[in-house]
C-alpha positions in Angstrom: -20.4 6.1 -12.7 -17.4 7.1 -14.7 -17.5 9.5 -17.6 -14.8 8.9 -20.3 -13.9 12.0 -22.2 -12.8 11.9 -25.8 -9.2 12.0 -26.7 -9.5 15.4 -28.2 -11.8 16.8 -25.4 -11.1 20.4 -24.7 -10.5 21.8 -21.2 -13.9 23.6 -21.3 -15.6 20.3 -22.2 -14.1 18.7 -19.0 -15.0 21.8 -16.9 -18.6 21.7 -18.2 -19.0 18.1 -17.2 -17.5 18.6 -13.8 -19.8 21.6 -13.2 -22.9 19.6 -14.2 -21.9 16.7 -11.9 -21.5 19.0 -9.0 -24.7 20.8 -9.7 -26.5 17.4 -9.3 -25.0 17.1 -5.9 -22.2 14.6 -6.5 -18.4 14.7 -5.9 -15.9 14.5 -8.7 -12.6 12.8 -9.1 -10.5 13.5 -12.2 -8.1 10.9 -13.5 -5.9 12.4 -16.3 -4.2 9.8 -18.4 -1.9 10.3 -21.3 -4.7 9.8 -23.8 -8.0 10.5 -22.0 -9.4 12.1 -18.9 -11.8 10.0 -16.8 -14.3 11.7 -14.5 -15.4 9.7 -11.5 -18.9 10.5 -10.2 -18.9 9.8 -6.4 -22.1 9.7 -4.3 -24.4 7.4 -2.4 -27.1 7.6 -5.1 -24.9 7.8 -8.2 -26.6 4.6 -9.5 -29.8 6.7 -10.0 -28.1 9.0 -12.5 -29.2 8.5 -16.1 -26.2 7.9 -18.3 -27.6 9.9 -21.2 -27.5 13.0 -18.9 -23.8 13.3 -19.8 -23.4 11.4 -23.1 -25.0 14.3 -25.0 -22.5 16.8 -23.6 -19.5 18.0 -25.7 -16.3 16.0 -25.4 -17.9 13.0 -23.8 -17.1 9.6 -25.4 -19.1 7.3 -23.1 -20.3 6.7 -19.6 -19.9 3.5 -17.6 -21.4 2.1 -14.5 -19.0 0.8 -11.9 -20.8 -2.2 -10.4 -18.4 -2.8 -7.5 -19.1 -1.0 -4.3 -15.5 0.3 -4.3 -15.6 2.9 -7.1 -12.2 4.7 -7.0 -10.3 1.6 -6.2 -11.8 -0.3 -9.1 -9.9 -1.1 -12.3 -12.9 0.2 -14.2 -12.2 3.6 -12.8 -8.5 3.5 -13.8 -7.6 0.7 -16.3 -3.9 1.7 -16.0 -1.9 0.7 -13.0 -1.3 3.4 -10.4 2.4 4.1 -9.7 3.2 5.8 -6.4 6.4 7.9 -6.3 8.0 8.0 -2.9 11.0 10.3 -3.0 12.0 8.8 -6.4 11.1 5.2 -5.5 8.2 4.2 -7.8 5.9 1.5 -6.5 3.6 -0.1 -9.0 5.9 0.0 -12.0 8.1 -2.6 -13.6 10.7 -2.7 -10.8 9.9 -4.8 -7.7 10.3 -2.5 -4.6 11.6 -4.2 -1.5 10.8 -2.6 1.9 13.0 -4.1 4.6 14.0 -3.5 8.2 13.1 -4.6 11.8 9.7 -5.1 13.2 10.4 -2.5 15.8 13.1 0.2 16.3 15.0 -0.9 19.4 17.9 1.7 19.4 19.6 4.3 17.3 22.6 2.0 16.7 20.4 -0.9 15.7 18.2 0.9 13.1 21.2 2.7 11.6 23.1 -0.6 11.2 20.1 -2.3 9.7 19.4 0.5 7.3 22.9 0.4 5.9 22.8 -3.3 5.5 19.4 -3.6 3.8 20.3 -0.8 1.4 23.6 -2.6 0.5 21.5 -5.7 -0.3 19.2 -3.8 -2.6 16.2 -2.7 -0.5 14.9 0.8 -1.5 12.6 1.6 1.5 13.3 1.2 5.2 10.6 -0.2 7.4 10.6 0.0 11.2 7.9 0.3 13.9 8.0 3.2 16.4 4.5 2.5 17.7 3.7 -1.3 18.0 0.2 -2.6 18.3 0.7 -5.8 20.3 -1.8 -8.5 21.4 -0.5 -8.3 25.0 -0.5 -4.9 26.8 2.7 -6.2 28.5 4.7 -6.6 25.3 7.1 -4.0 24.0 5.0 -1.2 22.5 7.7 0.7 20.7 9.9 3.7 21.4 7.4 6.3 20.1 8.7 9.6 18.9 12.3 8.6 19.9 12.0 5.7 17.4 10.6 8.1 14.7 13.6 10.3 15.2 16.0 7.4 14.7 14.2 6.4 11.5 14.5 10.0 10.2 18.2 9.9 10.9 18.5 6.6 9.1 16.8 8.1 6.1 19.1 11.1 6.2 22.2 8.9 6.3 21.1 6.3 3.7 18.6 8.1 1.4 16.1 5.4 2.0 12.4 6.6 2.3 10.8 5.4 5.6 7.6 3.5 6.2 6.2 3.2 9.8 2.8 2.5 11.4 0.3 5.0 12.5 -2.2 3.6 15.0 -4.7 6.4 15.5 -6.0 9.6 13.9 -4.5 11.5 16.8 -1.0 10.3 15.9 -1.1 11.3 12.2 0.5 14.7 12.6 3.3 13.3 14.8 4.1 10.3 12.5 3.6 12.5 9.4 6.5 14.7 10.6 8.9 11.8 10.2 7.5 9.1 7.8 7.3 9.0 4.0 4.6 6.4 4.0 1.8 5.9 6.6 1.4 2.2 7.4 -2.0 1.0 8.5 -1.7 -2.4 10.3 -4.0 -5.4 10.1 -5.7 -4.4 13.4 -6.6 -1.0 12.0 -7.8 -1.9 8.5 -11.4 -1.1 9.5 -10.6 1.8 11.8 -12.7 4.1 9.6 -12.0 7.3 11.5 -8.3 6.7 10.9 -8.8 5.9 7.2 -10.9 9.0 6.7 -8.2 11.1 8.3 -5.6 9.6 6.1 -7.7 10.4 3.1 -7.0 14.1 3.9 -3.2 13.5 3.9 -1.0 13.9 0.9 1.5 11.1 1.7 1.1 7.5 0.5 -0.8 5.0 2.6 0.2 1.3 3.0 -2.9 -0.6 3.9 -2.7 -4.1 5.3 -5.4 -6.7 4.9 -7.3 -7.4 8.1 -6.5 -10.4 10.2 -9.6 -12.2 8.9 -10.5 -9.7 6.2 -11.9 -10.5 2.8 -10.5 -9.0 -0.4 -13.6 -6.9 -0.8 -13.3 -5.6 2.7 -9.7 -4.6 2.0 -10.8 -2.7 -1.1 -13.7 -1.0 0.7 -11.2 0.2 3.4 -9.0 1.6 0.6 -12.1 3.4 -0.7 -12.4 5.4 2.5 -8.9 6.8 1.9 -9.4 7.4 -1.8 -12.8 9.0 -1.3 -11.1 11.6 0.9 -8.9 12.6 -2.0 -5.7 10.7 -1.2 -5.2 8.4 -4.3 -1.7 7.2 -3.1 -2.8 3.9 -1.6 -1.1 0.5 -1.8 -2.6 -2.8 -0.6 -0.8 -5.4 1.4 -1.5 -9.2 1.5 -0.1 -10.2 4.9 -1.8 -13.5 5.5 -5.2 -14.2 7.1 -6.2 -16.2 10.2 -7.6 -19.6 9.3 -8.0 -22.9 11.1 -4.4 -23.8 10.1 -1.9 -23.6 13.0 1.3 -24.7 11.2 2.1 -21.1 10.4 1.4 -17.8 12.1 -1.1 -16.9 9.3 -2.2 -18.4 6.0 -0.6 -16.4 3.3 -3.2 -16.0 0.5 -1.1 -16.1 -2.7 -4.4 -16.1 -4.7 -5.1 -12.6 -3.4 -2.3 -11.1 -5.4 -3.6 -11.9 -8.9 -7.2 -11.4 -7.8 -6.4 -7.9 -6.6 -4.4 -7.2 -9.7 -7.5 -7.9 -11.7 -9.9 -5.9 -9.5 -7.8 -2.8 -8.8 -5.3 -0.4 -10.2 -3.6 0.1 -6.9 -0.1 -1.4 -6.2 0.0 -4.7 -4.4 2.5 -5.5 -1.7 3.2 -8.9 -0.2 4.4 -9.4 3.4 5.8 -12.9 3.7 7.2 -12.2 7.2 3.8 -11.8 8.9 2.2 -14.2 6.3 4.2 -17.1 7.6 5.7 -16.1 10.9 8.7 -18.4 10.2 12.0 -17.1 8.8 12.7 -20.4 7.0 9.5 -19.9 4.8 10.1 -16.2 3.8 12.3 -17.0 0.9 9.9 -19.4 -0.8 6.8 -17.2 -0.2 8.7 -14.0 -1.4 9.6 -15.7 -4.7 6.0 -17.0 -5.1 4.6 -13.5 -4.5 6.8 -12.0 -7.1 5.9 -14.7 -9.6 2.2 -14.1 -8.8 2.5 -10.4 -9.7 3.3 -8.5 -6.5 4.7 -5.0 -7.0 6.5 -4.9 -3.7 7.7 -7.0 -0.8 7.9 -6.1 2.9 10.5 -8.2 4.7 11.6 -8.1 8.3 15.3 -8.0 8.8 17.2 -7.8 12.1 20.9 -7.8 12.9 20.4 -10.5 15.5 16.9 -12.1 15.3 17.5 -14.2 18.4 17.7 -11.0 20.4 14.9 -9.1 18.7 12.4 -7.4 21.0 9.6 -8.4 18.7 9.0 -10.9 15.8 12.5 -12.3 15.9 11.1 -15.7 14.6 10.0 -14.1 11.4 13.1 -11.9 10.8 15.9 -12.6 8.4 19.5 -12.0 9.2 21.3 -9.5 7.0 23.2 -12.4 5.3 20.1 -14.3 4.5 18.4 -11.2 3.3 21.3 -10.5 0.9 21.0 -14.0 -0.4 17.3 -13.7 -0.9 17.7 -10.5 -2.9 20.0 -12.3 -5.3 17.5 -15.1 -5.7 14.6 -12.6 -6.2 16.4 -10.9 -9.0 16.3 -14.1 -11.0 12.6 -14.6 -10.4 11.8 -11.0 -11.3 13.7 -11.3 -14.5 11.8 -14.5 -15.4 8.4 -12.7 -15.1 9.6 -9.6 -16.9 10.2 -7.4 -13.9 13.3 -5.7 -12.4 14.6 -5.7 -8.9 
């Protein structure tokens, strides 16, 4: 249930409603907009609450049932789009935010070189994996804390905020010392202990759709983080596993407008994992922007042929620069900036 306060509701009116909700044994989440305050009632049995229990209280305009199982992620809870500020980079607003960098950090020289190049091309967030979840235990697993230190140095030299993956709740403190955004990969989308732990953090979380996850499952995973108090969550469409084998995954372009209708959270598209083929990244990136994506995550490597992981789906710096120029035209055509 959400309780919509009147535009002129006084602070005491809001406090009285919050107190009453808590007296009944439910949790409260406040969303303060420019015009109104919305009070979210969170609890397993909130559907049993009679709406008139609050509508008679001072300052209350109306109450609404949120029918979806994901309450805080629902657009009913927050009709306005959520904008997440990461060191001055705003994700979810009019500008399209591009996150770019290698699949994995391979060396100090490599990540510094890549960071300078993607910034020059127009990217505003640097991506790079220090811990890499791989299908094979014999594949390169990442440099660990050494890689995190290189990412932090790249941020210091370029000013680009950093996003990198956290693989378990036991790694949150370490990764949090270096990253600006916690990335949850497709293999961890339903790692609920990790999601609960990230709900207690105060840094943004980038949540990827599961390898074969439905849209509702993605939103329910986001709900775990939101319910913990961390409202800085962005959702990533990165392709799902289907019977099609022509590409690494099947990139679900439908998911972008569907999610935009269902949730207020920013939507990110990952055409690199979505296709697994560098020659397809340009077309899918442009399609994602046209479909309403707020951000793109694109893998870029100085020499993809020599990449330690995911070279086949990485762009060269030159091709990335060209793509950024093309994306500006698409963004402009749909009323966005880049």
